[in-house]
FISE-398910 format. One line per 5 residues: their letters; for each residue x, y, z of N, C-alpha, C. Coordinates in pm, whole numbers, plus 32768, in hexadecimal, padded with zeros to 4 digits. Layout:
N
A) X Y Z X Y Z X Y Z; ... $
// end
This chain:
271
MPSFI) 9005 342A 35AE 8FBB 3355 35D0 9026 334A 363A; 900D 333A 36CC 9059 32B6 36D1 908D 324B 3681; 910C 31F1 36B6 9137 3166 365B 9114 30FD 36A8; 913B 3093 364C 9094 3002 3691 9107 3017 3715; 91AA 2FF0 371F 91A0 2FCF 37AE 91A3 302F 37E6 $
QTLND) 91A9 30AE 37D3 9152 314B 385D 90EB 312B 3887; 908A 30DD 3803 901B 30EC 3857 901A 3059 38B3; 9073 3016 3868 9047 2FB6 38DE 9085 2FA7 3959; 90E2 2FC7 395F 9167 300F 39D8 90E0 300F 3A23; 9075 305C 3A0C 9064 30FD 3A3C 8FFD 3084 3AA2 $
AWQRT) 8F92 3044 3A53 8F48 3007 3A59 8F63 2F8A 3AC3; 8FD8 2F1E 3AE6 8FB2 2F06 3B3B 9018 2F30 3BBD; 9017 2F98 3B61 9044 2FF1 3C17 8FC0 3043 3C5C; 8F67 3041 3BF8 8F2D 30C9 3C25 8EBB 306D 3C78; 8E78 2FE8 3C02 8E25 2F84 3C3B 8E3E 2EFB 3CA6 $
NSLLC) 8EAA 2F0F 3CD7 8F21 2E8B 3D2B 8EA8 2DE7 3CE3; 8ECB 2E0C 3C2E 8E99 2D86 3C31 8F05 2D8E 3BE1; 8F13 2CAD 3BBE 8F62 2CC8 3B2D 8EC3 2C67 3ACC; 8E62 2C32 3B12 8E43 2C1A 3AC5 8DD6 2C34 3A55; 8DF1 2BF3 39CA 8DAE 2BFF 3949 8D45 2BD6 394C $
VGLDP) 8CEE 2C05 393F 8C83 2BA5 38D7 8C72 2BA7 388A; 8C2B 2B00 384F 8C18 2AD6 37ED 8BBD 2B14 3799; 8B9A 2B32 3743 8B3C 2AFD 36CD 8B03 2AB9 3689; 8ABB 2A56 3678 8A84 2A02 363C 8A04 29B1 3621; 89D1 2A31 35C6 897E 2A07 35FA 8921 297C 3564 $
DPAKF) 8889 294F 35C8 88A7 28CA 355A 87FC 28E5 3593; 87BC 290E 353B 8714 28F8 3542 86D2 2881 359C; 8703 27F9 3582 86D2 27A5 359D 86DD 2796 3627; 8713 27D8 368E 872D 27D4 3723 86F8 288A 3756; 867F 28BE 36F4 8697 295C 375E 85EA 2961 376F $
PGALA) 85BF 2966 37CA 8569 2982 3869 84A6 2968 3810; 8444 291B 3816 83DF 2973 37A6 83E4 29CE 377C; 83F0 2A63 37F0 839E 2AB5 37B5 8405 2AF8 3743; 8499 2AA8 3702 84D8 2AED 36BD 8464 2A66 3621; 843F 2A12 3639 8435 29A0 35A3 83FC 2A42 355C $
NRADA) 8405 2A12 350A 83FD 2A17 3430 83EA 2A94 3441; 8453 2B12 34B0 8459 2B8D 345E 84AE 2B75 341C; 8489 2C29 3384 853A 2C13 334A 8595 2C9B 3397; 85AC 2C6E 33DD 862D 2CE5 3402 861C 2CC3 34CA; 862C 2C3E 34BF 8639 2BC1 3537 86C5 2BF7 3559 $
IFDFC) 86FC 2B9A 3557 8794 2BCF 3558 87CC 2C28 3558; 87B4 2C8E 355A 87F8 2D28 356D 87A4 2D04 35CC; 8714 2D30 361A 86D6 2D16 3679 8712 2CCB 36E7; 86FB 2C4B 368F 8728 2BD0 3751 87F7 2C4F 3742; 8861 2C72 3701 88C5 2C9A 372F 88CC 2D13 3771 $
RAIVD) 8883 2D65 370F 8884 2DEC 3768 884B 2DE0 3824; 87E1 2D9C 382C 87E5 2D7E 38C8 8816 2D20 391D; 8868 2CFF 389C 88CD 2C94 38FC 894D 2CDC 391F; 89A2 2CF4 38AD 8A04 2DB1 38DB 89B7 2DE5 393D; 8929 2E1B 3941 8928 2E8C 39AF 893D 2E74 3A01 $
ATAPY) 890C 2DE7 3A08 88D8 2D83 3ABD 899D 2D89 3ADB; 8A0C 2D62 3A6B 8A6F 2D3E 3ACE 8AB2 2DBB 3AA4; 8A9B 2DF2 3A87 8B11 2E82 3A58 8B6C 2E71 3B03; 8AE8 2E85 3B4B 8B50 2EAE 3BDC 8B99 2E7F 3C18; 8BEB 2DEF 3C19 8C0F 2D9D 3C5B 8CB1 2D49 3B6F $
ASSFK) 8C82 2D9D 3AEC 8CB1 2D4F 3AB5 8D1F 2E01 3ABF; 8DE3 2DEE 3A61 8DD6 2E01 3A0B 8E3C 2E15 39B5; 8DC2 2DEE 397C 8DBB 2DCE 38B3 8D42 2D7C 38BF; 8D11 2D6D 3826 8CC9 2D20 37D4 8CF0 2D0A 3744; 8CFD 2C4D 3776 8D18 2C03 36BB 8CB0 2C06 369F $
PQIAY) 8C66 2C25 35FE 8C09 2BB6 35A8 8C55 2BA4 35A0; 8C02 2B13 3516 8C6D 2AC1 34F5 8C26 2ACB 3452; 8C42 2AE6 3429 8BED 2B39 338C 8BCB 2AA8 3344; 8BB6 2A0B 3340 8B9A 29B6 32F4 8AF0 29BD 3378; 8AEE 29F5 33CD 8A5F 29B9 33E8 89FF 2A15 33B0 $
FSAHR) 8A18 2AC0 33A0 89DC 2B1E 3355 8A04 2B11 32C6; 8A34 2ADC 3253 8A5C 2ACE 321C 8A03 2A51 31BC; 8A0D 2A1A 322F 89AE 2940 31EB 8901 2972 31DC; 88BC 29DA 323C 887C 2A00 321D 883E 2A8E 31FD; 8873 2ACD 3156 8877 2B24 311C 8836 2BC0 317D $
AEDQL) 88AC 2BAA 3206 88B0 2BE1 3290 88F5 2C73 32A6; 8931 2C9A 3233 89C1 2D15 3221 89CB 2D56 3243; 892A 2D88 31FB 88C7 2E30 3250 88E7 2E2D 32CE; 88B2 2D94 32FB 88B4 2DBB 3395 890E 2DC9 3417; 89A7 2D72 33CB 89F2 2D7E 33DC 8A3B 2DD0 33F0 $
EQLIA) 8A40 2E80 334E 8A67 2EC8 335F 8A0E 2F32 33B8; 8989 2EFD 3400 8918 2F74 342B 897E 2F6D 34E5; 8996 2EC9 3500 89DC 2E95 35A5 8A61 2EE4 35C5; 8AC4 2EE6 3519 8B14 2EE1 358A 8B3A 2FC0 3593; 8A70 301A 352C 8AD0 306B 352C 8A5C 308F 359F $
HIHAH) 8A29 303F 3608 89D6 3037 363B 8A1A 303F 36D5; 8A64 3001 36F9 8B05 2FC9 371A 8B68 3059 373B; 8B68 309E 36D4 8B91 3101 36E5 8B5D 3193 3725; 8AFB 315E 3730 8ABA 31EC 3716 8AC2 31EA 37AE; 8A78 316E 37FA 8A17 3174 385C 8A62 3148 38AA $
HPGLP) 8AE3 3116 38A0 8B64 30A8 38E2 8BE7 30EC 38A0; 8BFC 315C 38BD 8C6E 31A9 387E 8CC0 3166 38F6; 8D78 3162 3874 8DED 3146 38D4 8D7F 3086 38E0; 8D35 304C 38C9 8D63 2FDF 38A6 8D87 2F77 381E; 8DFF 2FAF 3825 8E18 2F55 3791 8DEF 2EAC 3736 $
VVLDA) 8DD8 2EE0 36E4 8DB9 2E7E 3685 8DF4 2E0B 364D; 8E32 2D7F 366D 8E63 2D23 35FE 8E00 2CE2 359A; 8DE4 2D3C 34F8 8DA7 2C79 34AC 8DFE 2BFE 3483; 8DC8 2BC0 34CA 8DF0 2B5E 34E4 8E3A 2B17 342A; 8E70 2B3D 3394 8E19 2B07 3329 8E9A 2AA5 331B $
KRGDI) 8F13 2AA0 334A 8FB4 2A04 3319 8FB0 2A73 327F; 8FAE 2AE5 326E 8FCB 2A9A 31A5 9033 2AB5 31BD; 9077 2A66 312C 90F7 2A5B 311B 90FE 2A47 306F; 90EC 2A91 305A 914E 2AD0 2FD1 9197 2B53 2F92; 91BF 2B41 2F21 9204 2BCD 2EE3 922A 2C54 2EB8 $
GSTAE) 9263 2C4D 2EAB 9252 2CD9 2E4F 91A5 2D37 2E09; 915D 2D13 2DA1 90FC 2D7E 2DAF 908E 2D3B 2DCB; 9073 2CA4 2DDB 900C 2C9A 2E3E 901B 2CBD 2EDE; 90BC 2CB5 2F4E 90A9 2CB4 2F9E 9093 2D4F 2FC2; 906A 2DB4 2F53 90B1 2DF0 2F60 9022 2E5C 2F49 $
QYARE) 8FA3 2DE4 2F1B 8F3C 2DE9 2F35 8EE7 2DC8 2FD3; 8F35 2D82 2FC3 8EE5 2CE6 3039 8F17 2D7B 30FE; 8F93 2E0B 30D8 8F6B 2E15 3165 8F3D 2EA1 3146; 8F3E 2EDE 3090 8EB1 2F34 308C 8E1B 2F4C 30DE; 8E14 2E91 30BB 8D9A 2E4A 30F4 8D99 2E24 31A0 $
VFERY) 8E10 2E37 3198 8DFB 2E2D 324C 8DC3 2ED2 32BF; 8E38 2F0C 3257 8E71 2F76 32B9 8DD9 302D 3259; 8E01 300C 31B4 8D95 307D 3193 8D24 3020 31BB; 8CD8 2FCF 31D6 8C4E 2FA4 3197 8BFA 2FA0 3234; 8C7A 2F28 32A7 8C26 2F41 32BE 8C46 2F59 332E $
GADAV) 8CDC 2FB0 335A 8CE1 301D 33C5 8D34 2FD2 342F; 8D55 2F93 3414 8DA2 2EF6 349E 8E5D 2F4D 34C1; 8E4C 2EDA 3509 8F06 2F77 355E 8F42 2F1B 351D; 8F29 2E98 354A 8F9A 2E27 3525 8F4E 2DB3 34C8; 8FA8 2D88 3481 8FB9 2CF6 3418 8FBD 2C86 344E $
TVNPY) 8FB2 2BF0 3462 8FEA 2BAB 3455 9063 2B27 33E1; 90B8 2B58 33C8 90F5 2B15 330F 9131 2A94 332E; 9151 2A5A 32A4 9181 29E5 32CB 9214 29D5 327C; 925E 29BA 32B2 9311 2A12 328A 935C 294E 3244; 92E4 291A 3219 931A 28C1 31A7 9358 28CF 3161 $
MGFDS) 9330 296A 30F5 9390 2971 30B2 93D0 29D8 3097; 9409 29F7 3118 9469 2A4F 310C 9425 2B26 312B; 94AD 2B26 3114 94A1 2BE9 317A 942F 2C18 30D8; 9448 2BDC 305C 93FD 2C02 3022 935E 2BF6 3001; 933F 2BD5 307F 92AD 2B79 30B7 9294 2C06 3154 $
IEPYL) 92EB 2C32 314F 92C9 2C8E 3190 92ED 2D42 31EA; 936D 2D37 3194 93B3 2DE3 3161 9319 2E04 313C; 927A 2DE1 3101 9228 2E6C 307A 91C0 2E5A 3125; 91E4 2E64 3197 9164 2E76 31E2 91C8 2EB0 3246; 9257 2EB3 3253 9270 2F24 327F 92B7 2FD7 3249 $
EHDGK) 926A 2FAB 31BF 926C 3039 319E 9213 307B 31C4; 9165 303F 3225 9156 30A8 3259 916C 30A3 330C; 91C4 314E 32BA 91BA 3181 3377 9160 3160 33A0; 91AE 310A 3431 919E 3125 34DA 9123 30AD 34EE; 9112 3058 3468 90DE 2FC2 3480 911B 2F43 3491 $
GVIVL) 90ED 2F1E 350D 911D 2EBF 351A 9120 2E32 34F1; 9190 2DE8 34AE 9140 2D5A 3477 9188 2D0F 3505; 9150 2C9F 34D7 9197 2C14 3527 9192 2BAE 34F6; 9214 2B59 3506 9238 2B05 34BE 921F 2A66 3521; 91CE 2A2C 34A1 9209 299F 34DF 927E 293F 34ED $
CRTSN) 9267 2922 3589 9314 28F4 35BD 92FB 2857 35D3; 92C7 2856 362D 9270 279B 3693 91F8 27C2 3692; 91BE 27B4 364E 914D 2783 365A 9104 2719 369B; 908C 2741 36BE 904F 26D3 376C 8FF9 267C 3741; 9003 2619 3699 8FDD 25B5 3669 9027 2541 365B $
AGGSD) 906B 24D2 368C 9088 2471 3680 90E0 2486 361E; 909A 2461 35CD 90EA 247A 3511 9126 249A 34F4; 9144 2516 3557 9180 25C0 3525 9245 2582 3528; 9238 24FA 3551 92BB 24B7 3588 92C6 247E 34E2; 9283 2466 34B3 928C 246D 344C 9340 2481 33DB $
LQFLD) 9300 250D 33BA 937F 2588 33A1 93DC 258C 3403; 938C 25B6 348E 93B2 264E 34D5 943D 25DB 3557; 945A 2572 351B 9475 2534 357A 9525 2506 3535; 9520 24F9 347C 952D 24CE 3414 9613 2514 34C2; 9645 24A9 344C 96C2 250E 3472 9706 255A 3470 $
TAGRP) 9740 25F1 3484 9741 2619 3434 97F2 265A 3424; 9824 25E9 33E8 98D3 25F3 342A 98F2 25E2 34C3; 98D3 25D3 34DD 98A9 258E 356C 985C 25B3 35E9; 983D 25CC 3586 97A5 2656 35C0 9728 2649 3587; 96BE 264F 35EB 961C 2653 35B0 961C 26C6 3553 $
LYQVV) 958E 268A 34E2 95D0 26FB 34BE 9552 277F 34CF; 94EA 276A 3543 94AC 27CD 3567 9519 282A 35ED; 95A3 27EC 3618 95BC 283F 3617 9628 28B2 35BB; 966B 287B 3547 966A 28DA 34CF 9603 2925 34E5; 9584 28F1 3503 9556 2961 34D6 953C 29E7 351D $
AQLAA) 9540 29AE 3575 9553 2A2B 35EE 95B3 2A30 35E6; 964A 2A3D 35F7 965C 2A74 35F4 968C 2AE8 3561; 9682 2A9E 34D3 9686 2B05 3475 95F6 2B59 34B2; 957C 2B78 34E8 9537 2BD1 3519 9564 2C4F 3547; 95D0 2BFB 35AA 9604 2C77 3626 9644 2CB6 35AA $
EKWNA) 96D4 2C67 3562 971F 2CA8 3583 972A 2CB3 349F; 96D4 2C91 3434 96E9 2CFD 3400 967D 2D38 3392; 95E0 2D1D 3408 9574 2CE4 3396 953F 2D81 33E7; 954B 2D8A 3491 94FA 2DE9 34C0 9574 2E9F 3494; 9517 2EA8 33E9 956D 2F59 3413 9554 2FAC 33FA $
SGQLG) 9476 2F9B 342C 943C 2FEC 344C 944D 2FFF 34E0; 944C 2FA4 350C 943A 2F74 35D3 93A0 2F9C 35D6; 9391 2F59 35AA 92F1 2F22 3599 92D6 2E52 35A0; 9329 2E21 35B4 92FE 2D99 3586 92FE 2D68 360E; 92B1 2CB1 3631 929D 2CA3 3679 924E 2BC7 3675 $
LVVGA) 927C 2BA6 369D 9266 2B1F 36A8 9224 2AE2 369F; 91D0 2A75 365B 9184 2A20 36C5 91B7 29A3 36D5; 91B6 297B 3758 91D7 2911 37AF 9176 289D 380A; 913C 280F 37D3 9125 2813 3826 90FE 27EF 38B5; 90AD 27EA 3918 905B 27F1 3990 90BE 275A 39C2 $
TFPKE) 908B 26FB 397F 909D 261F 3937 912E 2644 3965; 918E 2669 393C 9224 266F 3967 9291 2704 398C; 9267 26C5 3A4E 92A2 2736 3A76 9303 2766 3A7C; 9356 26E8 3A9B 942A 26CB 3A63 9451 270E 39B7; 93C6 270F 3970 93D3 2797 38DF 93EC 27DD 3905 $
IEVVR) 9386 280E 396B 936E 28B1 39BD 93B9 28C9 39A8; 940F 28A5 3A3D 94A2 2898 3A89 9524 28FA 39DC; 9532 2885 39F6 9584 286B 395A 95B6 28E7 38F8; 94F9 2915 38D9 94DD 2981 3877 94DB 2A1C 388F; 94E6 29E3 3913 94FF 2A78 397E 957A 2A95 3972 $
GIVGD) 9588 2A43 39A1 9659 2A81 398E 9692 2A47 392E; 9671 2A60 38D1 96D1 2A93 3810 964B 2B1E 3815; 95BC 2B5C 383D 95C3 2B92 3809 9596 2BEA 3851; 95CA 2BFA 38EC 95D2 2C78 3926 9568 2CB0 3969; 9505 2CF7 3956 94BA 2D47 395E 9440 2D66 390A $
MPLLI) 947D 2D11 3893 941B 2D01 3825 9348 2D0B 3870; 92FC 2D1F 37FF 9274 2CD8 3832 92A4 2C7E 3817; 922B 2BE7 387D 91E1 2B54 384D 9151 2B56 3830; 9120 2B12 3803 90AF 2B19 37D8 90A7 2A67 382B; 906A 2A27 38AC 9043 2A0C 389A 8FBC 2973 38D6 $
PGIGA) 8FA5 296E 385A 8F5C 28F2 385D 8F08 28A5 3866; 8EB7 2852 3874 8EFD 27A3 3911 8ED5 27A7 395A; 8ECC 2802 39A6 8E39 2810 3A50 8DD3 27EF 3A09; 8D86 27D0 3A80 8D34 27BD 3A92 8CCD 2727 3A32; 8C72 2766 39E2 8C4A 26B4 3983 8CC1 2658 3962 $
QGGDV) 8D07 2663 3974 8DD9 2642 3904 8E20 2603 3985; 8E01 2657 3A2B 8E29 25CC 3A82 8E91 263F 3A9E; 8EB1 26AE 3A5B 8F64 26E3 3A9D 8F2A 26D4 3AEE; 8F82 26EC 3B82 8FD7 26E3 3BE4 8FEE 27A7 3BFD; 8F94 27DA 3C5F 8FDC 285B 3C57 9062 2872 3C8E $
EATVR) 9037 2843 3D12 90CC 2869 3D52 914E 284A 3D36; 9105 27D7 3D0D 91C2 27F8 3CBF 91B0 281A 3C37; 913A 2857 3BDC 918C 287A 3B3D 91A8 2957 3B98; 9145 2951 3C37 91C2 29ED 3C76 9240 299E 3C76; 9249 298C 3CBF 92C2 297D 3CF1 9333 2957 3C80 $
AGRTA) 9303 293D 3C45 9379 2919 3B97 9378 29BF 3B40; 930F 29C5 3B2D 92EB 2A2F 3AE6 92FE 2AD0 3B09; 932D 2AC6 3BA4 9315 2B6C 3BB6 934E 2BA4 3BD5; 939E 2C38 3BB6 9406 2C75 3BA0 93EC 2C8D 3C4D; 9483 2CFE 3C3D 94A2 2D3B 3CC3 9466 2D73 3CC0 $
SGAGM) 93F1 2DF6 3C9F 9370 2E27 3CD8 92E8 2E03 3CED; 9327 2D38 3CE6 92DB 2CF4 3D29 9226 2D36 3CAA; 9247 2D24 3BF6 91EF 2D26 3BB3 9265 2CDC 3B28; 9205 2D30 3A9B 9240 2D42 3A1B 91BC 2C60 3A0D; 91B8 2C5C 3A42 9149 2C29 39FB 9091 2C22 39AF $
LINSS) 90BA 2C1E 3967 8FE9 2BE4 391B 8F7D 2B63 3943; 8F9D 2B5F 39C9 8F5D 2AD8 39B6 8E91 2ABF 39B4; 8EC6 2A7B 3959 8E3C 2A59 3917 8DE8 29F2 393A; 8D52 2A21 3939 8CE6 29C6 3958 8CA2 29B8 3925; 8C5A 2975 38D6 8BED 2996 387D 8B81 2983 3896 $
RAIIY) 8B65 28D5 3882 8B12 2871 3889 8A94 289C 3919; 8B16 2874 396A 8B03 2855 3A54 8AEC 28C5 3A5F; 8ADC 2948 39FD 8A9A 297A 3A46 8A0C 29CF 3A03; 89FD 29F6 398C 8996 2A02 3933 8933 29B9 391E; 895D 2909 3944 88B6 28D3 395F 8924 2895 3A00 $
AGKGD) 88E9 28DF 3A0F 8905 28A3 3AF0 8872 28AE 3B09; 8800 28CF 3AB2 87AA 2912 3AED 870A 28B6 3A34; 86B4 2869 3A45 8658 2833 39E4 85E7 28B0 39E3; 85A8 28D4 3A2C 8500 2950 3A11 8538 299E 3A37; 84CE 2A10 3A20 84C5 2A7B 39D9 853F 2AF1 3A7B $
DFAQA) 857D 2A65 3AC5 8577 2AB6 3B25 8661 2AB0 3B01; 8662 2ABF 3A6D 86DA 2A40 3A0C 8760 2AAE 3A96; 8738 2B62 3A4D 8793 2C04 3A63 879A 2BCE 3AE3; 873B 2BB4 3B75 8774 2BD4 3BE0 87CA 2B37 3C34; 87BF 2B07 3BB0 8810 2A45 3C26 889E 2A63 3BB0 $
AAAAA) 88F8 2A9F 3B33 88FC 2ABB 3AE6 896B 2B1F 3B20; 892A 2B7E 3BB4 898F 2BE1 3BB5 89C4 2BAE 3C50; 894A 2B86 3CAD 898C 2B11 3CDD 8A28 2AB3 3CEC; 89FC 2AB1 3C60 8A7A 2A23 3C45 8B00 2A6A 3BF0; 8AED 2AF0 3C0E 8B6C 2B41 3BFE 8B99 2B70 3C53 $
QLTRD) 8B2C 2BA4 3CC8 8B2C 2BF7 3D66 8BD1 2B5E 3D70; 8B74 2AEF 3DA0 8BE4 2A9C 3DB7 8C7E 2A4B 3D61; 8C7C 2A61 3CDD 8CF1 2A20 3CCA 8D08 2AD5 3CC3; 8CF7 2B44 3CA3 8D44 2BBF 3CDA 8DDF 2B89 3D4E; 8D3C 2B53 3DA6 8D9F 2B31 3E80 8DC7 2AF3 3EAC $
TINAS) 8E21 2A6A 3E33 8E1E 2A17 3DC2 8EDB 2A3B 3DEB; 8EC6 2A71 3D6A 8F0D 2A66 3D47 8F65 2AE9 3D85; 8F03 2B80 3E26 8F9D 2B92 3E49 8F64 2B83 3EBF; 8F6E 2B0D 3EAA 8FB3 2ACF 3F54 9032 2A6D 3F0E; 9030 2A9C 3EB0 90B7 2A18 3E72 912A 2A5B 3E7F $
R) 912C 2B12 3E91 9178 2B9E 3E28 91BE 2BCA 3EB0 $
// end
């Protein structure tokens, strides 16, 4: 099977899209037709995926929105559906795991063996020990939190470390020491385009998962200018709520498709 990075590069080229559609299903926001259905989370997300797939190059389910509703089995179904019906579009499981040793090994098995995700987000606060178990899964992607889109991220990420903010140290470690598998990427928020540019300069062509456009207000044009590689790719630009909740009625999937198409076209206009 092709690796995460190869699949991602192929998807960027084939789809002419850098859009990553985030899947954050909240049953309280579902339309009436899905109310009180045991499988509502899967049905909602499947409809979103099928409608937005023509405009996306990846999907990013957030695990908390499934586990909070005891819907882990629906997450398994969803990822299997994406792989079966939209082959070549990688799935990043947004789990932000961060532990060491045998615990990290179990988290890695959960993500890659149980759910079948192509990549996972991880928290590097505990160092390389917390990342290494994921790298043992051949060809799977590991996307390290670096400069997150939330304002409070600066509490730690901007701490001075030998004359540089900590997020830059994380980027350098990821690029120079941790990327033994060649499957690492970094999370850098669209709310901080200057930092995206700095990180791009440190890590070269490593992929950047960029949340923060749409509901969080990140500037698409500034993000693309700061984060694109020489080929005009290199980014999974994520939008979740602005796409999946674009419509509130039973035509929610069509509204999501229109929002995804507009977002993709806006991104491409800046490439």
